[in-house]
C-alpha positions in Angstrom: 2.0 -4.8 -41.7 3.5 -8.3 -41.9 5.7 -9.7 -39.2 8.7 -9.5 -41.5 8.3 -5.9 -42.3 7.5 -5.1 -38.6 10.8 -6.7 -37.4 12.8 -4.8 -40.0 11.1 -1.5 -39.3 11.4 -2.0 -35.5 15.1 -2.7 -35.7 15.6 0.3 -38.0 13.8 2.6 -35.6 15.8 1.7 -32.5 19.1 1.0 -34.2 20.6 4.5 -33.6 19.1 4.8 -30.1 20.4 1.5 -28.7 23.7 1.9 -30.5 24.2 5.2 -28.8 23.0 3.9 -25.5 25.6 1.1 -25.7 28.4 3.5 -26.6 27.6 5.9 -23.9 27.9 3.2 -21.3 31.1 1.8 -22.7 32.7 5.3 -23.1 32.5 6.0 -19.4 35.4 3.6 -18.9 37.7 5.6 -21.1 39.0 7.9 -18.3 40.0 4.8 -16.3 43.6 5.2 -17.2 43.6 8.6 -15.6 42.4 7.4 -12.3 44.7 6.0 -9.5 44.2 4.0 -6.4 41.1 2.0 -5.4 39.0 3.7 -8.0 41.2 2.5 -10.9 41.3 -1.0 -9.3 37.5 -1.4 -9.4 36.9 0.4 -12.7 39.5 -1.7 -14.5 37.8 -4.9 -13.4 34.4 -3.6 -14.5 35.5 -2.1 -17.8 36.3 -5.2 -19.8 33.4 -7.6 -18.8 30.8 -4.8 -19.1 32.0 -3.5 -22.4 32.1 -7.0 -24.0 28.7 -7.9 -22.6 27.2 -4.6 -23.9 28.6 -5.0 -27.4 27.4 -8.6 -27.5 23.9 -7.5 -26.3 23.8 -4.8 -29.0 24.5 -7.5 -31.6 21.8 -9.7 -30.1 19.3 -6.8 -30.0 19.7 -5.8 -33.6 20.1 -9.3 -35.1 18.8 -12.2 -33.0 15.9 -10.5 -31.3 14.1 -9.5 -34.5 14.9 -12.9 -36.0 13.5 -14.8 -33.0 10.4 -12.6 -33.1 9.9 -13.4 -36.8 10.3 -17.1 -36.2 8.1 -17.4 -33.1 5.4 -14.9 -34.0 4.2 -16.7 -37.1 3.5 -15.2 -40.5 1.4 -12.4 -39.2 -1.8 -13.5 -40.8 -4.9 -12.4 -38.9 -6.7 -15.1 -36.9 -9.5 -16.9 -38.6 -13.0 -15.7 -37.8 -14.5 -19.1 -38.5 -15.4 -21.9 -36.1 -11.8 -23.2 -35.7 -10.8 -24.6 -32.4 -7.9 -23.6 -30.2 -5.3 -26.0 -28.9 -4.8 -26.4 -25.1 -1.4 -24.7 -25.3 -3.1 -21.7 -27.0 -5.7 -21.6 -24.3 -3.1 -21.7 -21.6 -1.1 -18.9 -23.2 -4.3 -16.9 -23.5 -5.0 -17.2 -19.8 -1.5 -16.1 -18.9 -1.8 -13.2 -21.3 -5.1 -12.1 -19.8 -3.6 -12.4 -16.3 -0.6 -10.3 -17.1 -2.6 -7.8 -18.9 -5.0 -7.4 -16.0 -2.0 -7.0 -13.6 -0.5 -4.3 -15.9 -3.8 -2.4 -16.1 -4.1 -2.3 -12.3 -0.5 -1.0 -11.8 1.6 0.4 -14.5 -1.2 1.4 -16.9 -2.6 3.8 -14.3 0.8 5.3 -13.9 1.1 5.5 -17.7 -2.1 7.5 -17.9 -1.1 9.8 -15.0 2.2 10.4 -16.7 0.6 11.3 -20.0 -1.7 13.8 -18.3 1.2 15.3 -16.3 3.4 15.8 -19.3 0.5 17.5 -21.2 0.0 19.8 -18.2 3.6 20.8 -17.8 4.1 21.4 -21.5 1.9 24.4 -21.0 3.3 25.3 -17.6 7.0 24.7 -18.1 8.3 27.2 -15.6 6.3 25.5 -12.8 8.3 22.3 -13.4 11.5 24.2 -13.4 10.7 25.7 -10.0 9.9 22.3 -8.6 13.1 20.9 -10.0 15.2 23.7 -8.5 13.6 23.1 -5.1 14.4 19.3 -5.2 17.9 20.0 -6.4 18.4 22.6 -3.7 17.3 20.3 -0.9 19.3 17.4 -2.2 22.6 19.0 -3.0 22.4 21.9 -0.6 21.4 20.0 2.6 21.1 16.2 2.3 24.5 15.7 0.4 26.3 17.3 3.4 24.8 14.6 5.7 26.4 11.8 3.7 30.1 11.0 4.3 32.6 9.4 2.0 34.2 6.4 3.7 36.7 3.9 2.3 34.4 1.1 3.5 31.1 0.5 5.3 31.8 0.4 9.0 28.9 -1.8 9.9 29.9 -4.4 7.4 33.3 -5.1 9.0 33.6 -8.9 9.6 36.2 -8.8 12.3 37.5 -6.8 15.3 40.9 -6.6 16.9 41.9 -5.6 20.5 45.5 -4.7 21.4 46.8 -5.6 24.9 49.7 -3.5 26.3 51.3 -4.9 29.5 53.2 -2.7 32.0 57.0 -2.1 31.3 58.1 -4.2 34.2 56.1 -7.2 33.1 57.9 -10.4 32.1 56.9 -13.1 29.6 55.3 -15.2 32.4 53.0 -12.3 33.5 51.8 -11.8 29.9 51.2 -15.6 29.4 49.2 -15.9 32.6 47.1 -12.9 31.6 46.3 -14.4 28.2 45.2 -17.6 29.8 42.4 -15.7 31.4 41.8 -13.9 28.1 41.2 -17.2 26.3 38.6 -18.2 28.9 36.8 -15.0 28.4 36.9 -15.3 24.6 35.5 -18.8 24.8 32.5 -17.4 26.6 32.2 -14.5 24.2 32.4 -16.8 21.2 29.1 -18.4 22.2 27.5 -15.2 23.5 28.4 -13.1 20.4 28.1 -16.0 18.0 31.6 -15.6 16.6 32.9 -18.0 14.0 36.3 -17.9 15.7 38.9 -15.9 17.5 42.7 -15.7 18.0 44.7 -14.6 21.0 48.4 -14.2 20.6 51.0 -12.5 22.8 54.6 -11.6 23.0 56.8 -10.5 26.0 54.9 -7.4 26.9 51.7 -7.4 25.0 49.6 -9.1 22.4 46.5 -9.0 20.2 43.0 -10.5 20.3 41.1 -10.9 17.1 37.5 -12.1 16.6 35.6 -13.0 13.4 31.9 -12.6 13.0 29.8 -15.4 11.8 28.6 -14.4 8.3 25.6 -16.8 8.4 24.1 -15.0 11.4 22.5 -11.5 11.4 24.3 -9.8 14.3 22.6 -7.1 16.2 26.0 -5.5 17.1 28.6 -4.2 14.7 32.2 -5.3 14.9 33.2 -2.1 16.8 30.4 -2.6 19.3 31.5 -6.2 19.8 35.0 -5.1 20.5 33.8 -2.6 23.1 31.7 -5.3 24.7 34.6 -7.7 24.9 36.9 -5.1 26.3 34.5 -4.5 29.2 34.6 -8.1 30.2 38.4 -8.7 29.9 40.3 -9.0 33.2 41.4 -5.7 34.7 45.0 -5.6 36.0 47.1 -2.7 37.1 49.1 -1.2 34.2 47.4 -3.2 31.5 46.0 -1.2 28.7 43.4 -2.4 26.2 43.1 -0.7 22.8 40.8 -1.5 19.9 42.3 -2.1 16.5 45.9 -2.8 15.4 48.8 -1.4 17.4 51.0 -0.1 14.6 52.0 3.5 13.7 52.8 2.8 10.1 49.3 1.3 9.4 46.8 3.9 8.4 43.4 3.3 10.1 40.4 3.6 7.9 36.7 3.8 8.5 34.1 6.3 9.8 34.7 5.4 13.4 38.4 6.0 13.4 40.3 9.3 13.5 44.1 9.6 13.3 46.0 12.5 14.8 49.6 12.9 13.6 52.4 14.8 15.3 55.5 15.8 13.4 58.8 17.2 14.8 62.5 16.9 15.0 62.9 15.6 18.6 61.5 12.2 19.5 61.5 12.9 23.2 59.4 16.1 22.8 57.0 14.3 20.5 56.5 11.5 23.0 55.8 14.0 25.7 53.3 15.9 23.6 51.6 12.6 22.7 51.3 11.6 26.3 49.9 15.0 27.2 47.4 14.8 24.4 46.1 11.3 25.1 44.1 12.0 28.2 42.7 15.2 26.7 41.4 13.3 23.6 40.2 10.4 25.7 38.0 12.7 27.8 36.0 13.9 24.8 32.5 12.5 24.3 32.3 9.7 21.7 35.9 8.5 22.1 36.1 4.8 22.9 39.9 4.4 23.1 43.2 5.5 21.8 46.0 3.7 20.1 49.2 5.7 20.6 51.2 4.0 17.9 54.3 4.1 20.0 55.8 0.7 20.7 57.2 1.0 24.2 60.1 -1.1 25.2 61.6 -1.8 28.6 63.6 0.8 30.5 67.3 0.7 29.7 70.5 2.0 31.3 72.1 4.6 29.1 75.3 6.6 29.0 74.5 10.0 27.8 77.4 12.1 26.5 77.6 15.6 28.1 78.4 17.8 25.1 79.9 20.6 27.1 82.3 18.4 29.0 83.3 16.4 25.9 84.2 19.7 24.2 86.2 21.0 27.1 88.2 17.8 27.4 88.5 17.7 23.6 86.8 14.3 23.2 84.8 13.3 20.1 81.4 11.8 21.1 81.7 9.3 18.3 84.9 7.9 20.0 82.8 7.4 23.2 80.1 5.5 21.2 82.8 3.4 19.5 84.5 2.4 22.8 81.2 1.5 24.5 79.9 -0.3 21.5 83.1 -2.4 21.1 83.1 -3.2 24.8 79.5 -4.5 24.8 79.1 -5.9 21.3 82.7 -6.4 20.2 84.1 -5.9 16.7 84.2 -8.1 13.7 87.7 -8.8 12.3 88.6 -10.1 8.8 88.0 -13.9 8.4 90.8 -16.2 9.3 91.8 -18.5 6.5 93.2 -21.9 7.6 93.6 -25.0 5.5 90.9 -23.9 3.0 88.5 -22.8 5.6 87.2 -19.4 6.6 86.8 -18.8 10.3 84.8 -15.8 11.5 86.7 -13.8 14.1 85.1 -11.4 16.6 87.1 -9.5 19.3 85.6 -8.1 22.5 86.2 -7.7 26.2 85.7 -10.6 28.5 82.4 -10.8 30.3 84.0 -10.2 33.7 85.4 -6.9 32.4 82.1 -5.5 31.1 79.4 -6.9 33.4 79.4 -4.0 35.8 78.7 -0.3 35.1 81.7 0.8 37.2 84.0 -1.2 34.9 82.4 0.2 31.8 82.7 3.7 33.1 86.5 3.2 33.6 87.2 2.4 30.0 89.6 4.8 28.4 88.6 7.2 25.6 91.2 8.9 23.4 91.1 12.7 23.1 92.0 14.7 20.0 95.4 15.6 21.5 96.4 12.0 22.3 95.5 11.7 26.0 93.2 9.0 27.5 90.3 9.9 29.8 87.7 7.6 31.4 84.2 7.3 29.9 82.7 8.6 33.2 84.4 11.9 32.7 82.3 12.8 29.7 79.0 10.8 30.3 76.1 10.7 32.7 74.2 7.5 33.7 70.5 7.7 33.0 67.5 5.3 32.9 65.7 5.9 29.6 62.8 4.3 27.7 64.0 2.2 24.9 62.1 3.0 21.6 61.8 0.1 19.3 61.7 2.3 16.2 61.4 5.8 14.9 59.0 6.6 12.2 59.5 9.5 9.8 57.2 11.4 7.5 58.3 14.2 5.2 61.8 13.7 6.6 60.6 14.5 10.1 60.0 12.2 13.1 56.3 11.4 13.5 54.0 10.1 16.2 50.3 9.1 15.8 47.3 8.8 17.9 44.6 6.5 16.4 41.3 7.4 18.1 38.5 4.8 18.0 35.0 6.5 18.0 31.5 5.5 19.0 29.6 4.9 15.7 26.7 6.9 17.0 28.8 9.9 17.8 31.5 9.6 15.3 30.8 12.9 13.5 30.6 15.0 16.7 33.7 13.3 18.1 35.8 14.0 15.0 34.7 17.7 15.1 35.6 17.9 18.8 39.1 16.3 18.2 39.8 18.8 15.3 38.7 21.7 17.5 41.0 20.5 20.3 44.0 20.2 18.0 43.4 23.7 16.7 43.3 25.2 20.2 46.3 23.3 21.6 49.6 25.1 21.9 52.5 23.0 20.7 56.2 23.4 21.5 58.4 25.0 19.0 59.2 22.7 16.1 56.1 20.4 16.7 53.1 20.5 14.4 50.0 18.4 13.6 50.3 16.5 10.3 47.8 15.2 7.8 46.8 11.6 7.9 48.0 9.6 5.0 44.6 8.0 4.9 43.0 11.4 4.6 45.3 12.3 1.8 44.6 9.0 0.0 40.8 9.4 0.5 40.9 13.0 -0.8 43.1 11.9 -3.8 40.6 9.1 -4.5 37.7 11.5 -4.5 39.4 14.0 -6.7 40.4 11.2 -9.2 36.9 9.8 -9.4 35.4 13.2 -9.7 37.8 13.9 -12.6 36.8 10.6 -14.2 33.1 11.5 -13.8 33.6 14.9 -15.5 35.4 13.3 -18.4 32.7 10.7 -18.8 30.0 13.4 -19.0 32.1 15.3 -21.6 32.7 12.2 -23.7 29.0 11.2 -23.6 28.0 14.7 -24.6 30.4 14.8 -27.6 29.2 11.3 -28.7 25.5 12.4 -28.6 26.3 15.6 -30.4 28.0 13.7 -33.1 25.2 11.1 -33.6 22.3 13.6 -33.1 24.1 16.1 -35.4 23.4 18.8 -32.8 25.2 20.0 -29.7 22.1 21.7 -28.3 19.5 18.9 -28.0 21.8 16.5 -26.1 21.9 19.0 -23.3 18.3 17.9 -22.4 19.6 14.4 -22.0 22.7 15.4 -20.0 20.2 16.7 -17.3 19.4 13.1 -16.4 22.8 12.8 -14.7 22.2 15.3 -11.9 18.7 13.8 -11.6 20.3 10.4 -11.0 22.4 12.1 -8.4 19.3 13.1 -6.5 18.4 9.4 -6.1 21.9 8.5 -5.1 21.9 11.1 -2.3 18.4 10.3 -1.1 18.7 6.5 -0.9 22.0 6.8 1.0 20.5 9.3 3.4 17.3 7.2 3.9 19.3 4.0 4.5 22.0 5.7 6.7 24.8 4.3 4.5 28.0 6.1 3.6 29.1 6.5 0.0 32.2 4.4 -0.3 34.7 3.8 -3.2 32.4 1.2 -4.9 29.5 3.5 -4.6 31.5 6.2 -6.3 32.4 3.7 -9.0 28.8 2.9 -9.4 28.0 6.6 -9.8 30.5 6.7 -12.8 28.8 3.7 -14.3 25.4 5.3 -13.6 26.4 8.2 -15.8 26.5 6.0 -18.9 23.3 4.1 -18.0 20.9 6.9 -17.1 21.3 8.8 -20.3 20.0 5.7 -22.2 16.4 6.5 -21.4 16.8 10.1 -22.6 18.5 8.9 -25.8 15.6 6.5 -26.6 13.1 9.3 -26.0 14.8 12.1 -27.9 15.7 9.9 -30.9 12.1 8.9 -31.3 10.9 12.5 -30.9 13.3 13.5 -33.8 11.9 10.7 -35.9 8.3 11.8 -35.4 9.2 15.4 -36.2 10.9 14.4 -39.4 7.6 12.6 -40.3 5.8 15.9 -40.1 4.4 16.0 -36.6 4.4 19.2 -34.6 6.8 19.4 -31.7 4.1 19.1 -29.0 2.4 16.1 -30.8 5.8 14.5 -31.3 6.6 14.9 -27.6 3.3 13.4 -26.4 3.3 10.5 -28.9 7.0 9.6 -28.2 6.4 9.8 -24.4 3.4 7.6 -24.7 5.0 4.9 -26.9 8.4 4.9 -25.2 7.0 4.8 -21.6 6.8 1.0 -21.4 10.3 0.3 -22.9 11.9 2.9 -20.7 10.2 1.6 -17.6 11.1 -2.0 -18.4 14.7 -1.1 -18.9 14.9 0.7 -15.6 13.0 -2.0 -13.7 15.3 -4.8 -15.0 18.4 -2.8 -13.8 16.8 -2.0 -10.4 15.6 -5.5 -9.7 19.0 -6.9 -10.8 20.7 -4.7 -8.2 18.5 -5.9 -5.3 20.5 -9.2 -4.6 23.7 -7.3 -4.7 22.4 -4.7 -2.2 21.2 -7.2 0.4 24.3 -9.5 0.0 26.7 -10.0 2.9 30.2 -8.5 2.7 33.1 -10.7 1.6 35.6 -12.3 4.0 37.8 -9.2 3.6 34.9 -6.9 4.6 34.2 -5.6 1.1 30.6 -4.5 0.8 28.6 -4.0 -2.4 25.7 -2.3 -0.7 26.7 1.3 -1.7 27.2 0.1 -5.3 23.8 -1.4 -5.5 22.1 1.5 -3.7 23.7 3.9 -6.1 22.3 2.2 -9.1 18.9 1.6 -7.6 18.4 5.2 -6.3 20.0 6.7 -9.4 17.9 4.7 -11.9 14.7 5.3 -9.9 14.8 9.0 -9.9 16.4 9.3 -13.3 13.6 7.2 -14.8 10.8 9.0 -13.0 12.1 12.5 -13.6 13.5 11.8 -17.1 10.0 11.1 -18.4 9.0 14.6 -17.4 12.2 16.6 -17.4 13.7 15.5 -20.7 10.6 16.4 -22.9 10.2 19.8 -21.1 13.9 20.8 -21.4 13.8 19.5 -25.0 11.4 22.3 -25.7 13.7 24.8 -24.0 16.8 23.8 -25.9 14.8 23.5 -29.1 13.6 27.1 -28.6 17.2 28.1 -27.9 18.3 26.4 -31.2 15.6 28.3 -33.1 16.5 31.6 -31.5 20.2 31.1 -32.4 19.3 30.2 -36.0 17.1 33.3 -36.3 19.8 35.6 -34.9 22.4 34.2 -37.2 20.1 34.5 -40.2 19.4 38.1 -39.3 23.1 38.9 -39.0 23.9 37.2 -42.3 20.9 38.4 -44.3 21.7 42.1 -44.6 25.2 41.4 -46.0 23.8 38.9 -48.4 21.1 41.3 -49.6 23.6 44.1 -50.1 25.9 41.9 -52.2 23.0 40.7 -54.2 22.0 44.3 -55.1 25.5 45.1 -56.1 25.5 42.1 -58.5 22.1 43.1 -60.0 23.2 46.8 -60.4 26.3 45.7 -62.3 24.1 43.9 -64.8 21.9 46.9 -65.7 22.5 48.5 -69.2 24.2 51.8 -69.1 22.3 54.9 -70.2 
């Protein structure tokens, strides 16, 4: 066959397969509009560049590759057998060709031969392969998958740590400033010892934060969490000073494997504060707990006038009048602006400082009753020393308090289980209950959305293959490559000790469209050979033999391309692509190895199923057809 005809025939043979392979990868991005949150963010940014690149590569594969082969391979005439001499460039190419051929024979050709023998063996012992496959799937999805956690990010890839400092209530600004002077000296030492790229120590009147950034150019032996714990041990110890890892904010939802948030919800802030204070030492005593962030911003103690409801009702005083009188006495009241000669002058009226600087004078202010009398403030109020909250947080229309628990990375799973067990056994006051973390809700919602997108992707791929193969039975053998890819995803995360994060889940959705490509190439060629008259077994063996190298090359290029992404350092924001790379590497590895055996074997199962269905339908339809045919024939017989 000439080079020209070989290029045309080769492009014709693979046109349907690579077109379908391209469309199956592009079609996985269709459900992106139905996904919300982080999953949609990453999928949207992958959809357009990957889709455009794949469509362009399809055009190149069908047009430019055959053309370039035709132009570079020559006319296809056999080499002369005479005494012609070879040019130096031809000799150099020949040496490289022999070297690569020898390398292939020592490695992949042996695997090729072993694969052909294995496929021929299992074609006669199909149920043995089914039993082995069920065992692998059972171990993977029944046991190993439970050992892998879904985390928003990779804890060990965090590029910074933060420590919160809480000073005692009686501390003044000068006390905090002097403490942070010592903190800066310690951090200067730790910057060199831990090889930090920088740090920041900032403080306010009764607290502050210490933040450190890891040097990305250095391979650190400690994680960010372990560094924070080491720094905390060396910070100066003073009475009443509390050190907490992470950010001190109730509205900020903590994320990560080594963080667990306990939420309390109720209607009384004082009761919630008391429950939170009682719960803190109980949680802190659990093994694996490093520290607790209460999420309550404590202010200084303040003098308060608390209205006695019973006395105010007996004297017939409205509590709002008491609040108004005290508020006007302390803060004053804004009056309408005074207009004078084209100017507006703000006016505020309040008592002189001498009349409101003592508590006794404030208590003697007169409050009107509902019946027109005047009584002193002291007659309906009690003087108390209270903690001044800086804010009240609400969730689901109820007051909320949170405890953010920092966990030891080595005991995170056990510590979380212990905390959950403690909260279930704890008896709470009436009206107080444990709430669900917003981060847990967001994580669960992200998982559900991505799972829904994955299911839709599988459905779209199946419908597309059914349309192009003109059969909805044979594509089922290709769909099996998807759970086979999942085996590799689970195993590689388990072996490396990595959690499956959002990017890893996004990679799983992309993997759905990639792993079916090998099965499409194989099944399409099997169908072509059967149409040429080969038996099913011969077509399977021949297709597997001829498509072994293209399938392996496709998988290896994808796997090798993911290696730099897997070993890359996280970004400045702590975003890691390791789970994404591991997902594609593990999934492509197992999908390729198992696809070469599983797809041909299950092709025979589904082909037998198709034949059985056709035979049953033929049997059901044949009697009625025969009966109608006899009736027609009898009507044509001449009457006696």
